[in-house]
N, C-alpha and C positions, 0 to 999 in steps of 0.2 A: 380554564383548568383542564378541560378535555383535550385542548390542543397540546398543552404541555405534557399531559400523560401520554398522548399519542406519539409526540416527538421523542419522549424518553423511551417509549417501547421500541420505536424504530431503531434508536441508537443501541439499545440493548441487543436487538436481533442482529444488527450488523456486527457489534462487538463479539457476539456469541459465535459468529462464523469463524472457524479456524483459518488463520492466514497461512498462505503458502508462499514459498519463495518464487519470485518472478525473474524473468530474464533481465529486466531493467530495474534497477533499484529506484525507489522513489515513486513507483507507479502502483496503481491498484492491481491486485491479482485479476486474471482474466475472468474467472467466474464471478468475482465481486463487481467488476465493471458491467458484466451482462446483467447481473441482478439489479444494479442501479438503473440501467437503461430501460429494463422491463417495468420497474416500479414507477419510473418517471415518464413512461410512455414516449420514450425517445427512439424506439426502434424504427428502422427505415420502412416506409410504406409508400405505395403508389396512390397518389391523389390526383386523378385526372380532372381536368377542368373542362366541362362541357360548354363549349362555345356554340353559338348559332351555326357557324360554318361546319363544325364537327357533326352536329345533329343532322343537318341537311345532307351532308355527304354520306352519313351512315344510312339514312333512310333510302337515299338514291342507290347506294350499293346493294342493299337488300332487295330493292325492287328490280334492279338490273340482273340479279342472280335468279330470283324466283320466277320472273316472267318467262325467260327462255326454258327453264326447267318445266314450267307448266305446259308450254307448247310441245315440248318433246314428249312428256308423259301423256298428254292428250292425243297426240298423233299415234303413239304406241297403242293406246286404248282403242282408237278408231280403226286401227289396222286389223283388229280382231273381228273375224266374221262369226256371227252368232245367229242361230235359228231357234226361236222359242215357240213352242206349240202347246197351248192349253187344251187338254183333251178330256177333262173329267166330266164336263157337261155333254159334249158331243158323243161320248161313248155310252150314253144312257139311252135305251130304246124309248121310242115315243110314248108307249103305254105306261112307262115308269117315270116320265118327266116330273110328275107331281108327287112321286114317292120314291125318291132315289135311294133312301136308306133300305127300303124293302128289297129293292133290286140287288144292292151290293151284299146284303146278308143272305140272300137265297142262293145256296150252293148248287141248286139244280139248274140255274140259268147260266147260259154261256156268257163269259166276260170278254170274249174275243172282240177286238176292235181294230180297224184298219185306218191308218192316217197317211196322207200324202204330204211330203215336205219338199218344197222347191228350193234349190240352191241358187241364190241370186248372184253370189260372187264365188270365185274359186276358193276352195278350202284345202289348205295344205295339211297333210298328216303330221303328227297325230291329231285326230279330231276327238275331242273329249265329249263324252255323253254324261249328262247330269239329269237327275230328277229334282225338280223344285217343288217344295211344299210351302204354301202360304197359310197364315193364321194357325200355325202349328207351334205350340209353346213347349219346346223341348227344354226350356230353361225353368220350367215350373219346379219348385223346390221338392215337392213330393216325388215327382217324376225323376229328377236328377239323382236323388238319394236311393231310388229303388234299384240297386245293383250291388254286386259283391265283387270288388276287384281281386280279392284274394281267391275267390272261387274260380274266377276266369283264368287265373294263373295256375292254381293247384287242383282244381276239380273237387272231387269228393274228399280229398285230403284236408279240405277246410270246410267243415260242416256248419259253421255259424252263418246262416243266411237270414238272420233277423232283419237286416237292412233291406231285404228284397220284398218285404211285405207290400201288397197282399199276395204276391205270386212267388212264394219261396219254396213250396214243396208239393209233391204229387206222390200219392201212395206211400206216404211216410218216408220218402226220399227227397233230398234237395233237388230241385229242378236245375239242370245244367244247360245253359246259363239261366240264372234266376233273375227276377225283377221285371219291372214294367218296361224298361228300355228295350231289352232283348225281346220281350213278349210282343211288343208293338212294332217289330222290324218291318220295314217297307218290303212289299212283295209283288209290286207290279213288275212285269217282265217285258222286254222289247226285243224284236228281231228286225233287222234292216236288210233291204235288198235294193239293188239298182238295176232295173231291167230284169233280165233273167238270172243274174248272178246275186248271190247272197253276200252281204257285207259282214264279215266276221267281226265279232266284238271281243277284244282282249280284256279280260277281267283280272289279269295278273298285276300285282304291284299297284293296286288302286288305293291301298291303305298305307298309312305311315309305317315306315320300316321299324321305328321304335315301338310302335304298338304291336306289330306282328312278333317281334323278338322278345319283348320284355313285359307285355301286359296280357297276352293270351297264351295259354299253355300248349306246348306241342304234344302233350300226352292227355289232354282234356278233351273228351268227346261228348257231344250233346245227345246222349243216349235216350233221354226221356223228355226232350224239349217238345212242347206243344202236343203232349200226349194226354193231357187232362181233358175234362169236360169243357173248360173255358179256353178256347183257342183264340189267338190274336192275329198277328200278321204273318210274316214269312216263316217257313220251316227250314230246318237245317239237316244236312246229310249226317246221320249218326256215325258214319264210317270215316269222316274227315275231321281232324282235330281243329280246335277253335283257332289256332294260329294260322290255318289255311282258309278259314271261312271269312274271306275279305269283305263280303257284303255286310256281314255282322260287325266286323271291326269298324268299317266306315260308319255304320249306323250308330254304334255305341259311343262315338265321339260326338256328344250332344252339341247342338247349335245354340248360340247365345241370343239370337234374334228370332222372332216368329216367322220370318220368311228366310228360307235357306236353301242351298243347293248341296247335293251330295253326289260324289262321283260314282257312276254306274259302270263305266268301262271306256275303252278307246277303240276308234276305228282307225286302222293304220294304213289306209290308202287315201290318195287325194280324191277330192270331189271337184268336178268341173262346174262352171257356171251353167245354169239352166238344167242341171241334172234333177231328176225327180226321185226322191227316196221314198220307198214304201215301207211303212212301219207297221208291223203286226204286233200288237201289244195285248197284254192281259190286264184288264182294269179290275184288279182285285182289292186294292187298298181302300179302306173306308175313310174318306175325308168328308163324307156328306153328313155325318152325325154332328159335326162341330162347325160346319160351314167353311171347311178348308178348300184349297185349290191345289190341283196337280198340273205340273207342266213338264214337258220334255224339252231339254236344251241340248243342242249340238253347238260346239264352240271350238274355235282354234285358240291359240295362245300367242303371246308376244314375249319379248324379253322381260316385260313388266308383269306378266301373268295374263289373267283373263280380262274381259271387257269391264272396265270401271272408270268412269269419267271423273269421279269425285276428286282423286288426287290431283289431276291436271287442273281442274277448275279451282281447287283450293289454292294451288300455287299461283295461278293467275290472279285470284282475288287478293292474296296477300301482297304480291308484287305490285299490283295496281294501287292498292291502298297505301303502301309505303311511299310510292312515287307521289301520290296525291298529297300525303302528309308533308313530304319534303317541299313540295311546291307551296303549300300553305305557309309553312314555317319561313320559307325564303321571302315570300311576299310580306309577311309580318315583320321580318327583320329589315327589309328595305324601307317599309313605311315607318317603323319605329325602331331605329338602330339604337344600340346601347350607347 
């Protein structure tokens, strides 16, 4: 009974569709033929048949593509010359080795520290200077939310700083810029010299152009930043607008992982092998309260970017795995053919 009702319904639907004249008499109209092919699932479709030969050839092709790409990317990564120096422990005086927090919080004590870096391989300019922080969770939810993007762009023209708690105001005025991220800005400083000559550090264009032009206001000045009783990290020049405070802009782009590097500047002269670089640094930033680490990194770059072997090793692994799978499938097919 259901079948008959369904059949009659289909006939009624088809009969209800208005007929149009066709180019050839005695044929269904074009739209009616398409309707019939769709309802009867007679539309053309690609139905590939995966034979053992096709599967083996596909895996072999993937392997032959990924392995050379892996070697090329790994070679590009290994061509990057990198110097990494952890200085947070060595820049603590012996009498404060057991109480590092007391040393870093005492403003009356000198934080000057001198480091020697030896260049093992020639380094072509530009040489990028990074500071690296470990065990520092910039991705903590409360930390990430403690900022006001509208205030960074419009300044006191946007007074709603409730998202910046607990560091949103000072003397009944919103702090510019407000929030935990800006308040905890990195404030270690570095000076470099090679022999008697100083190596100048270029700190221009270290932040993203989109951040400078669209996220930080050209008329917003940090007039009351770090002026309260609770001071945090770095200070800002109140005469320079936020769009030109590139150290702040770099710091405000929070990292996703607890170990991260941020760009400090560039050295724009070549360094030769066996050069000794003297670094005069100010060990100001407090990573001792939470067991963090501080490192200074000098690095060149390649067409692929900085030093990172993961991409090359991943390509080699995928290519080798695909070739191994193809060999296994081939042996199984030879042993038990269809």
